C-alpha positions in Angstrom: -9.6 6.6 -0.8 -9.2 7.9 -4.4 -12.8 6.7 -5.2 -14.1 9.2 -2.6 -12.1 12.2 -3.7 -11.8 11.8 -7.4 -14.9 13.9 -8.1 -13.1 16.9 -6.5 -10.4 16.9 -9.2 -10.2 17.6 -12.9 -7.6 16.6 -15.5 -5.2 19.2 -16.7 -2.3 17.4 -18.3 -0.4 14.2 -18.8 3.3 13.8 -18.1 5.5 11.2 -19.9 7.3 9.8 -16.8 5.4 7.0 -15.0 3.6 7.8 -11.8 5.9 5.7 -9.8 8.9 7.8 -10.8 7.1 11.0 -10.1 5.8 9.9 -6.7 9.4 8.8 -5.8 10.7 12.3 -6.7 8.2 13.9 -4.4 8.6 11.2 -1.7 4.9 10.1 -2.0 3.2 6.8 -1.5 1.1 5.5 -4.3 -2.4 4.2 -3.4 -3.8 1.4 -5.4 -7.6 1.6 -6.0 -10.4 1.5 -8.5 -11.9 4.1 -10.9 -14.6 3.3 -13.5 -14.0 -0.5 -13.1 -10.3 -0.1 -13.7 -7.4 -0.4 -11.3 -5.7 2.9 -10.6 -2.5 4.0 -9.0 -2.7 7.5 -7.5 -0.7 9.9 -5.3 -2.1 13.1 -4.0 0.0 16.1 -2.9 -0.3 19.8 -2.1 2.5 22.0 -3.5 2.5 25.8 -2.9 -1.2 25.7 -2.0 -2.2 23.7 -5.1 -3.7 20.2 -4.7 -2.6 17.7 -7.3 -3.5 14.1 -8.0 -1.1 12.1 -10.1 -2.5 8.9 -11.4 -2.5 6.2 -14.0 -5.3 3.8 -15.0 -3.7 0.4 -15.2 -5.9 -0.6 -18.2 -5.2 2.6 -20.1 -3.2 2.7 -23.3 -1.6 5.9 -22.0 1.7 5.1 -20.3 2.2 8.5 -18.8 0.9 10.1 -15.6 -2.4 12.0 -15.6 -2.2 15.2 -13.7 -5.3 16.6 -12.0 -6.0 19.6 -9.8 -8.9 20.6 -7.6 -11.8 21.8 -9.7 -11.6 25.3 -8.3 -8.0 25.8 -9.3 -8.0 29.0 -11.4 -4.7 28.9 -13.4 -4.0 25.5 -14.9 -0.7 26.6 -16.6 0.6 28.0 -13.3 -0.4 24.8 -11.6 1.4 22.6 -14.2 4.5 24.8 -14.0 4.5 24.6 -10.2 4.4 20.8 -10.4 7.1 20.7 -13.0 9.4 22.9 -10.9 8.8 20.7 -7.8 9.6 17.6 -9.9 12.7 19.1 -11.4 11.6 18.3 -14.9 11.0 20.6 -17.9 7.9 21.3 -20.0 9.0 18.8 -22.6 7.7 16.1 -20.1 4.2 17.3 -20.8 2.6 15.0 -23.4 -0.7 16.9 -23.5 -2.6 19.6 -21.7 -6.3 19.5 -21.0 -8.6 16.5 -20.7 -8.0 13.7 -23.2 -11.2 11.8 -22.2 -13.4 14.8 -22.9 -11.6 15.6 -26.1 -10.1 18.9 -24.8 -6.5 17.9 -24.9 -3.9 19.9 -26.8 
């Protein structure tokens, strides 16, 4: 299913904890699929009206969880803070903000 909806999301951050731990905290199931010829583990959730996709490409050197929101989400920082609050983790869990693949990460 991720392959069909991936184009609706954009990357906004990466969190240090692995996707399995984050999905467990939110009581989500992880879907195993494919993206760009790589295996991907992804969980999709809506929190306080914000749609998130939490995923990890299994062939990536990044060990954290990539956080995406729907493309029309207006306030990325507010979205990230909403997710962190729901997960019960602090801002120190954010390893970067932006999109690492496009070179816009901070």
